[in-house]
Residue, then its C-alpha position, 0 to 999 in steps of 0.5 A: x432863448x439864447x439866455x438859456x445856457x443849455x440851449x446856447x450850448x446846444x446851438x454851439x454844437x448844432x452849428x458845428x455839426x452843420x458846418x461839418x455837413x457843409x464841409x462834407x458837401x465841399x469835399x464831395x464837390x472837390x472829389x468830383x472835380x479831381x476824379x472827373x465824375x459828374x452826376x449831370x451831363x451838362x457838368x461833364x460837358x463843361x469839364x471835358x465831355x460826356x465820358x465824365x458823366x459817370x459814377x466814381x466809388x470815391x465820390x459815392x463814398x463822400x455822398x454816402x457820408x453826407x447822406x448819413x449825416x443828414x439822416x442822423x444830424x437832422x433828428x439830433x437838431x430836433x431832439x436837442x432843441x426840445x431837450x434843451x427846453x426840458x430843463x436839464x442840467x448844463x453839464x449833463x446836456x453838454x455831455x449829450x451834445x459833445x458826445x453826439x458831435x464827437x461821434x459824428x465827427x469820428x463817423x465822418x472821418x472813418x467813412x471818408x478815410x475808409x478806416x477798418x470796421x467796426x470803427x464807423x459802426x461803433x461811432x454810429x452806435x455811440x452817437x445814438x446813445x445821447x439821442x436815445x437818452x434825450x428822446x426818453x427824457x423828452x417823453x418823460x417830461x411831456x408824458x403827463x400831457x399825452 
């Protein structure tokens, strides 16, 4: 599979996106520690007492950014893998993968930094364009078999 240049390109961007998701998880943990806001009582006890078993708006913002990544990157992983098998040209496929990855990076930065609206929304919508394009091309490629 890695001899397929489109699939290899997809793997590159997929791994970058997964690393970005790991980074968001680490950031969430660091914000939890800095703000002393723990989701579990045993963690709060370990870090000063049950008063730290609480919600914090900054931690929740990180968690929402991470959850949003899961809701969007996981479908991209499926679509990109299948799309890679339909025989698209490398430059067109790379544009799809790069556009999605760049928009998801911008979305995360906008979420974490609380950039003014509509930055995050525009990044979200722009990331959906390559996904929709890949989905339609996949359907066109397999429609004869339905």
